[in-house]
ZAMIFI-108434 format. One record per residue (C-alpha): residue in one letter; y, x, z; residue number from 0. Coordinates in steps of 0.2 Angstrom, whole numbers, plus 2048, in hexadecimal, padded with zeros to 3 digits. Layout:
ZAMIFI-108434
<node residu="A" north="Y" east="X" up="Z" num="NUM"/>
...
This chain:
ZAMIFI-108434
<node residu="M" north="27C" east="EE7" up="88B" num="0"/>
<node residu="A" north="26F" east="EE8" up="87D" num="1"/>
<node residu="T" north="26F" east="EDA" up="871" num="2"/>
<node residu="P" north="261" east="ED6" up="864" num="3"/>
<node residu="K" north="265" east="EDC" up="853" num="4"/>
<node residu="Y" north="25B" east="ECE" up="84A" num="5"/>
<node residu="K" north="256" east="EBC" up="84E" num="6"/>
<node residu="T" north="244" east="EBB" up="855" num="7"/>
<node residu="S" north="239" east="EB1" up="849" num="8"/>
<node residu="K" north="230" east="EA1" up="84E" num="9"/>
<node residu="S" north="21F" east="EAA" up="84C" num="10"/>
<node residu="K" north="224" east="EB8" up="857" num="11"/>
<node residu="A" north="22B" east="EAD" up="865" num="12"/>
<node residu="A" north="21B" east="EA1" up="863" num="13"/>
<node residu="S" north="20F" east="EB0" up="864" num="14"/>
<node residu="R" north="218" east="EB6" up="874" num="15"/>
<node residu="K" north="217" east="EA5" up="87C" num="16"/>
<node residu="A" north="205" east="EA2" up="877" num="17"/>
<node residu="A" north="1FF" east="EAE" up="884" num="18"/>
<node residu="N" north="204" east="EA2" up="892" num="19"/>
<node residu="M" north="1FB" east="E93" up="889" num="20"/>
<node residu="K" north="1EA" east="E9C" up="88B" num="21"/>
<node residu="L" north="1EB" east="E9B" up="89E" num="22"/>
<node residu="S" north="1DF" east="E8F" up="8A5" num="23"/>
<node residu="A" north="1DC" east="E88" up="8B7" num="24"/>
<node residu="P" north="1D1" east="E92" up="8C2" num="25"/>
<node residu="T" north="1BF" east="E8D" up="8C3" num="26"/>
<node residu="L" north="1BA" east="E85" up="8D4" num="27"/>
<node residu="S" north="1A8" east="E84" up="8DB" num="28"/>
<node residu="E" north="1A2" east="E78" up="8E8" num="29"/>
<node residu="C" north="19D" east="E7F" up="8F9" num="30"/>
<node residu="Q" north="18B" east="E7D" up="8FD" num="31"/>
<node residu="T" north="18E" east="E78" up="90F" num="32"/>
<node residu="C" north="19D" east="E6C" up="90F" num="33"/>
<node residu="G" north="1A0" east="E68" up="8FD" num="34"/>
<node residu="N" north="1B2" east="E6F" up="8FD" num="35"/>
<node residu="L" north="1B8" east="E76" up="8EC" num="36"/>
<node residu="I" north="1BB" east="E89" up="8EE" num="37"/>
<node residu="P" north="1BD" east="E98" up="8E2" num="38"/>
<node residu="P" north="1AC" east="EA0" up="8DE" num="39"/>
<node residu="H" north="1A7" east="EAF" up="8E9" num="40"/>
<node residu="R" north="1B2" east="EAA" up="8F7" num="41"/>
<node residu="V" north="1AF" east="EA5" up="909" num="42"/>
<node residu="C" north="1B2" east="E92" up="90B" num="43"/>
<node residu="P" north="1C3" east="E91" up="916" num="44"/>
<node residu="K" north="1BD" east="E80" up="91C" num="45"/>
<node residu="C" north="1AC" east="E84" up="923" num="46"/>
<node residu="G" north="1AB" east="E97" up="923" num="47"/>
<node residu="Y" north="19B" east="E98" up="919" num="48"/>
<node residu="Y" north="197" east="EA3" up="90A" num="49"/>
<node residu="A" north="187" east="EA1" up="900" num="50"/>
<node residu="G" north="180" east="E95" up="90C" num="51"/>
<node residu="K" north="182" east="EA1" up="91B" num="52"/>
<node residu="P" north="18F" east="EA0" up="929" num="53"/>
<node residu="V" north="19B" east="EAF" up="927" num="54"/>
<node residu="V" north="1AB" east="EA9" up="931" num="55"/>
<node residu="V" north="1A9" east="EA0" up="941" num="56"/>
<node residu="K" north="1B5" east="E91" up="940" num="57"/>
<node residu="D" north="1BB" east="E87" up="94F" num="58"/>
<node residu="E" north="1B8" east="E74" up="94D" num="59"/>
<node residu="E" north="1C7" east="E6A" up="953" num="60"/>
């Protein structure tokens, strides 16, 4: 099995780990019809509306 020849410096390790620190939470927008928080440009799973128009027929239970 291959082993590293030299110790990884603190700056090398930190710069490699820094990519994960830049990640942020996904943005959510409010559904115009029901007010549910959903990702933008997606059909609302709660009411089935997209851009104020019914797209998916949901059965009310």
